[in-house]
BAFI-3210 file (N, C-alpha, C; in Angstrom, 3 decimals, decimal comma, padded with zeros to 6 digits):
// residues 143
n [1|2|3|4|5|6|7|8|9|10|11|12|13|14|15|16|17|18|19|20|21|22|23|24|25|26|27|28|29|30|31|32|33|34|35|36|37|38|39|40|41|42|43|44|45|46|47|48|49|50|51|52|53|54|55|56|57|58|59|60|61|62|63|64|65|66|67|68|69|70|71|72|73|74|75|76|77|78|79|80|81|82|83|84|85|86|87|88|89|90|91|92|93|94|95|96|97|98|99|100|101|102|103|104|105|106|107|108|109|110|111|112|113|114|115|116|117|118|119|120|121|122|123|124|125|126|127|128|129|130|131|132|133|134|135|136|137|138|139|140|141|142|143]
n.u [-053,745|-055,084|-054,483|-053,418|-054,773|-057,149|-058,196|-058,681|-060,590|-062,644|-063,237|-064,127|-066,374|-067,924|-068,407|-069,882|-072,155|-073,080|-073,635|-075,691|-077,568|-078,293|-080,180|-082,289|-085,395|-085,395|-086,987|-090,500|-093,529|-096,833|-099,987|-103,293|-105,986|-104,743|-102,342|-099,019|-095,647|-092,667|-089,347|-086,292|-082,732|-082,384|-084,632|-088,261|-091,169|-094,539|-097,354|-100,657|-101,342|-103,164|-105,390|-105,251|-102,731|-099,847|-098,032|-095,202|-093,172|-091,276|-088,245|-085,780|-082,324|-080,646|-078,690|-076,558|-074,432|-073,653|-072,804|-070,521|-068,933|-068,561|-067,023|-064,684|-063,925|-063,289|-061,168|-059,386|-058,111|-055,886|-054,866|-053,354|-055,039|-057,432|-059,448|-059,976|-060,914|-063,165|-064,664|-065,096|-066,558|-068,763|-069,819|-070,611|-072,527|-074,400|-075,140|-076,444|-078,508|-079,864|-080,806|-082,596|-084,388|-085,439|-086,753|-088,664|-090,080|-091,208|-092,865|-094,635|-095,937|-097,117|-098,987|-100,792|-100,010|-098,248|-095,045|-092,159|-089,042|-086,778|-084,999|-082,824|-081,686|-080,789|-078,861|-077,139|-076,236|-074,879|-072,984|-071,525|-070,319|-068,717|-067,073|-065,797|-064,306|-062,548|-061,246|-059,936|-058,206|-056,635|-055,453|-053,934|-052,180|-050,677|-049,571]
n.v [-080,522|-077,504|-074,251|-071,058|-068,763|-069,993|-070,958|-068,551|-067,520|-069,356|-068,757|-066,106|-066,574|-068,048|-066,067|-064,214|-065,780|-066,144|-063,482|-062,979|-064,744|-063,397|-061,517|-062,811|-064,627|-066,834|-068,820|-069,668|-069,547|-070,590|-069,883|-070,554|-068,577|-067,207|-066,020|-065,313|-065,828|-064,568|-065,271|-063,668|-063,004|-060,747|-060,351|-060,505|-060,705|-060,109|-061,309|-060,379|-059,683|-060,259|-058,273|-058,980|-059,968|-060,871|-058,272|-058,208|-059,308|-062,117|-061,835|-063,204|-062,448|-063,806|-063,028|-061,650|-063,313|-064,664|-062,631|-061,828|-064,128|-064,130|-061,829|-062,688|-064,655|-063,110|-061,632|-063,679|-063,933|-062,384|-062,744|-065,319|-068,301|-066,985|-067,289|-069,996|-070,046|-068,431|-070,003|-072,289|-071,129|-070,229|-072,645|-073,613|-071,626|-072,079|-074,673|-074,224|-072,595|-074,421|-076,209|-074,498|-073,937|-076,474|-076,901|-074,823|-075,684|-078,037|-076,872|-075,452|-077,540|-078,803|-076,890|-077,210|-075,836|-074,478|-074,925|-073,638|-073,880|-071,303|-069,661|-068,380|-069,954|-072,096|-070,893|-070,072|-072,506|-073,634|-071,616|-071,798|-074,336|-073,979|-071,827|-073,047|-075,035|-073,374|-072,051|-074,147|-074,882|-072,523|-072,529|-074,879|-074,136|-072,132|-073,471]
n.w [076,319|077,464|076,277|077,705|076,502|075,575|077,970|079,315|077,588|078,071|080,764|080,407|078,763|080,564|082,498|080,983|080,355|082,962|083,681|081,876|082,880|085,147|084,462|083,357|083,975|086,802|087,983|088,126|089,958|090,128|091,531|092,895|091,580|089,581|090,378|089,963|090,694|089,739|089,857|089,941|089,675|091,225|092,816|093,118|090,989|091,050|089,510|088,762|091,429|094,331|096,444|099,151|099,552|101,448|103,192|103,632|101,379|100,544|099,078|097,612|097,142|095,015|093,338|094,556|095,860|093,527|091,798|093,172|092,931|090,171|089,897|091,172|089,361|087,096|088,161|088,404|085,985|086,113|088,695|090,462|091,318|091,980|090,071|090,331|092,960|092,609|090,806|092,369|094,458|093,006|092,183|094,668|095,342|093,328|094,017|096,508|095,593|093,942|095,889|097,250|095,174|094,611|097,009|096,868|094,641|095,664|097,596|095,949|094,584|096,730|097,414|095,410|093,160|090,307|088,779|087,214|085,615|084,816|082,066|083,144|085,215|083,721|082,038|084,065|085,146|082,910|082,470|084,848|084,673|082,373|083,184|085,348|084,038|082,587|084,724|086,017|083,978|083,722|086,239|086,124|084,151|085,350|087,451]
ca.u [-053,698|-055,673|-053,581|-053,903|-055,810|-058,403|-058,697|-059,235|-061,831|-063,657|-063,648|-064,914|-067,674|-068,663|-068,850|-070,945|-073,348|-073,547|-074,242|-076,970|-078,477|-078,720|-081,294|-083,388|-086,123|-084,799|-088,094|-091,786|-094,489|-098,201|-100,924|-104,710|-106,369|-103,850|-101,216|-097,758|-094,455|-091,514|-088,154|-085,079|-081,552|-082,426|-085,927|-089,437|-092,232|-095,804|-098,330|-102,048|-101,260|-104,459|-105,354|-104,948|-101,401|-099,087|-097,245|-093,773|-092,898|-089,929|-087,631|-084,368|-081,344|-079,701|-077,654|-075,426|-073,269|-073,222|-072,029|-069,220|-068,150|-068,187|-065,912|-063,497|-063,535|-062,625|-059,880|-058,531|-057,341|-054,624|-054,395|-053,339|-056,003|-058,698|-060,438|-060,341|-061,746|-064,448|-065,395|-065,544|-067,614|-069,964|-070,367|-071,317|-073,719|-075,374|-075,647|-077,414|-079,664|-080,590|-081,528|-083,728|-085,357|-086,107|-087,672|-089,766|-090,882|-092,002|-093,905|-095,626|-096,728|-097,907|-100,093|-101,474|-099,626|-097,433|-093,667|-091,421|-087,646|-086,532|-083,749|-081,752|-081,008|-080,111|-077,651|-076,243|-075,616|-073,922|-071,901|-070,723|-069,500|-067,726|-066,110|-065,009|-063,332|-061,534|-060,485|-059,037|-057,165|-055,737|-054,703|-052,929|-051,200|-049,796|-048,956]
ca.v [-079,467|-076,240|-073,115|-069,945|-067,967|-070,762|-070,980|-067,217|-067,427|-070,131|-067,956|-064,980|-067,105|-068,377|-064,815|-063,664|-066,598|-065,839|-062,146|-063,122|-065,423|-062,454|-060,690|-063,680|-065,250|-068,068|-069,771|-069,047|-070,373|-070,111|-070,318|-070,382|-067,183|-066,635|-065,293|-065,926|-065,193|-064,780|-064,997|-063,332|-062,940|-059,576|-060,166|-061,174|-059,939|-060,814|-061,025|-060,474|-059,695|-059,951|-057,218|-059,485|-060,584|-060,372|-057,055|-058,501|-060,341|-062,681|-061,610|-063,571|-061,860|-064,831|-062,406|-061,113|-064,217|-065,024|-061,494|-061,892|-065,213|-063,699|-060,882|-063,502|-065,301|-062,112|-061,348|-064,842|-063,791|-061,747|-063,168|-066,783|-068,993|-066,269|-067,916|-071,275|-069,707|-067,958|-071,141|-073,124|-070,380|-070,228|-073,993|-073,647|-070,769|-072,780|-075,789|-073,684|-072,156|-075,632|-076,698|-073,591|-074,098|-077,764|-076,661|-073,999|-076,542|-078,886|-076,028|-075,148|-078,747|-079,013|-075,918|-077,480|-074,792|-074,872|-074,475|-073,714|-073,427|-070,256|-069,726|-067,866|-071,058|-072,895|-070,144|-070,086|-073,832|-073,759|-070,672|-072,314|-075,441|-073,417|-071,059|-074,005|-075,628|-072,359|-071,787|-075,294|-074,801|-071,429|-072,973|-075,865|-073,406|-071,366|-074,353]
ca.w [077,315|077,011|076,433|078,514|075,820|075,562|079,349|079,593|076,807|078,794|081,920|079,899|078,334|081,783|083,124|080,134|080,585|084,315|083,632|081,172|083,809|086,183|083,993|082,918|085,093|087,297|088,035|088,432|090,687|089,935|092,568|092,552|091,373|088,563|090,966|089,542|091,243|088,872|090,646|089,194|090,536|092,107|093,478|092,567|090,339|091,298|088,469|089,263|092,894|094,963|097,461|100,495|099,567|102,613|102,940|103,577|100,389|100,579|097,779|097,749|096,228|094,595|092,520|095,313|095,895|092,172|091,280|093,835|092,323|088,818|090,068|091,450|088,102|086,261|088,804|088,187|084,751|086,484|090,022|090,599|092,167|092,164|089,193|090,943|094,118|092,081|090,244|093,495|095,150|092,165|092,277|095,954|095,252|092,485|094,824|097,474|094,805|093,538|097,072|097,487|094,082|094,834|098,126|096,361|093,761|096,550|098,203|094,915|094,338|097,943|097,359|094,139|092,219|089,164|088,926|085,952|085,619|083,829|081,317|083,979|085,894|082,696|081,685|085,224|085,224|081,812|082,746|085,956|084,168|081,449|083,982|086,131|083,114|082,329|085,950|086,221|082,952|084,089|087,411|085,674|083,348|086,243|088,465]
c.u [-054,252|-054,678|-054,228|-054,966|-057,170|-059,031|-059,330|-060,536|-062,955|-064,156|-064,542|-066,301|-068,541|-069,208|-069,985|-072,248|-073,940|-074,229|-075,594|-078,008|-079,035|-079,907|-082,481|-084,118|-085,479|-085,851|-089,376|-092,679|-095,865|-099,101|-102,356|-105,022|-105,457|-102,748|-099,937|-096,605|-093,285|-090,278|-086,967|-083,912|-081,676|-083,800|-087,056|-090,372|-093,506|-096,823|-099,725|-102,077|-102,615|-104,287|-104,962|-103,595|-100,609|-098,160|-095,760|-093,469|-091,458|-089,331|-086,143|-083,488|-080,309|-078,500|-076,425|-074,238|-072,758|-072,414|-070,631|-068,340|-067,711|-067,024|-064,607|-062,992|-062,774|-061,247|-058,889|-057,741|-055,955|-054,027|-054,483|-054,365|-057,319|-059,789|-060,908|-061,243|-063,131|-065,294|-065,932|-066,685|-068,903|-070,625|-071,155|-072,594|-074,806|-075,972|-076,698|-078,678|-080,509|-081,401|-082,750|-084,804|-086,122|-087,124|-088,889|-090,669|-091,770|-093,137|-095,013|-096,533|-097,637|-099,130|-100,960|-101,212|-098,809|-096,044|-092,953|-090,016|-087,483|-085,194|-082,574|-080,973|-080,248|-078,799|-076,651|-075,516|-074,557|-072,719|-070,971|-069,791|-068,387|-066,644|-065,218|-063,933|-062,204|-060,656|-059,506|-057,888|-056,166|-054,861|-053,608|-051,810|-050,195|-049,087|-047,658]
c.v [-078,173|-075,115|-072,001|-069,104|-068,687|-070,793|-069,640|-067,012|-068,204|-069,373|-066,809|-065,439|-067,453|-067,147|-064,188|-064,453|-066,324|-064,479|-062,179|-063,767|-064,465|-061,593|-061,515|-064,252|-066,580|-069,161|-069,004|-070,064|-069,770|-070,718|-070,110|-068,887|-066,458|-065,758|-066,034|-065,123|-065,572|-064,346|-064,780|-063,256|-061,832|-059,334|-060,873|-060,179|-060,746|-060,352|-061,283|-060,576|-059,348|-058,920|-057,719|-060,188|-060,022|-059,207|-057,379|-059,632|-060,818|-062,564|-061,939|-062,875|-062,897|-064,208|-061,955|-062,077|-064,574|-063,888|-061,478|-062,972|-064,837|-062,705|-061,635|-064,188|-064,336|-061,780|-062,479|-064,810|-063,221|-062,275|-064,692|-067,244|-068,246|-066,893|-069,240|-071,047|-069,247|-069,089|-072,039|-072,441|-070,382|-071,600|-074,145|-072,831|-071,432|-073,972|-075,342|-073,245|-073,346|-076,181|-075,828|-073,750|-075,409|-077,620|-075,863|-074,814|-077,460|-078,121|-075,741|-076,350|-079,037|-078,095|-076,108|-076,362|-075,360|-074,276|-074,632|-073,159|-072,387|-070,430|-069,227|-068,966|-071,937|-072,209|-070,164|-071,422|-074,008|-072,844|-071,153|-073,422|-074,911|-072,659|-071,981|-074,654|-074,644|-072,100|-072,914|-075,242|-073,682|-071,837|-073,960|-075,176|-072,673|-072,243|-074,964]
c.w [076,720|077,269|077,239|077,782|075,793|076,948|079,716|078,828|077,481|080,019|081,472|079,455|079,541|082,472|082,316|080,326|081,969|084,339|082,928|082,082|084,848|085,748|083,519|084,133|085,491|087,418|088,324|089,106|090,489|091,004|092,084|092,411|090,402|089,138|090,570|090,130|090,351|089,656|089,721|090,178|091,578|092,710|092,763|091,888|090,524|090,274|089,027|090,786|093,502|096,072|098,839|100,566|100,750|102,257|102,774|102,627|100,528|099,179|097,867|096,720|095,916|093,890|093,270|095,391|094,499|091,545|091,889|093,210|090,915|088,890|090,360|090,184|087,201|086,838|088,566|086,905|085,080|087,784|090,122|091,628|092,388|091,298|089,772|092,151|093,662|091,534|091,352|094,256|094,329|092,171|093,577|095,932|094,418|093,240|095,825|096,748|094,372|094,707|097,361|096,424|094,233|095,963|097,665|095,444|094,602|097,195|097,190|094,664|095,529|097,953|096,105|093,125|091,079|089,344|087,597|086,137|084,521|083,133|082,151|084,669|084,912|082,299|082,830|085,336|084,137|082,045|083,835|085,480|083,250|082,216|084,813|085,257|082,817|083,540|086,225|085,218|083,267|085,263|087,019|084,894|084,240|087,260|087,979]
res [m|i|g|r|p|t|a|i|a|l|i|a|a|g|v|v|l|t|a|t|a|m|v|l|p|w|y|s|t|a|y|a|g|d|v|e|v|v|v|r|a|w|g|t|e|i|v|n|k|p|g|d|w|p|a|g|e|l|s|p|w|y|g|l|p|v|a|l|t|a|a|l|l|v|a|g|i|w|i|n|r|a|a|l|a|g|a|a|a|q|l|g|a|v|g|i|t|v|a|l|v|v|s|e|r|g|h|a|i|e|q|q|g|d|f|a|i|g|f|g|l|v|f|l|a|i|g|t|v|v|a|l|a|g|a|i|a|v|h|r|e|t|a]
***
């Protein structure tokens, strides 16, 4: 059985990994003409943007739901079940993000483009698993 200090350390590690994921690139898509779109938690960066690029760029804010789940995880150190709710919500947010990334990868391949997973998504996945383990341990400790 994991003790409360270890469970809290797991939650803290999960939150730190999640926070790190918020500043690293999540994925990038390259198109013809050396146009590359780098997607981060808080928007996109377009490299070698051509002059005829559409004005309204779609810039998903993946970071908003993930920041909310991280706040719930931190609150879970003091409030019963908040960590479990945060971990479950983060698992859901990561699931939705995975579905969107798979869709974007399919679009890139369809356009004969290139697609690359960034370290941000890797850190987010690891952080989610670690935080979930800590949240479950804290919940079992208080139950």
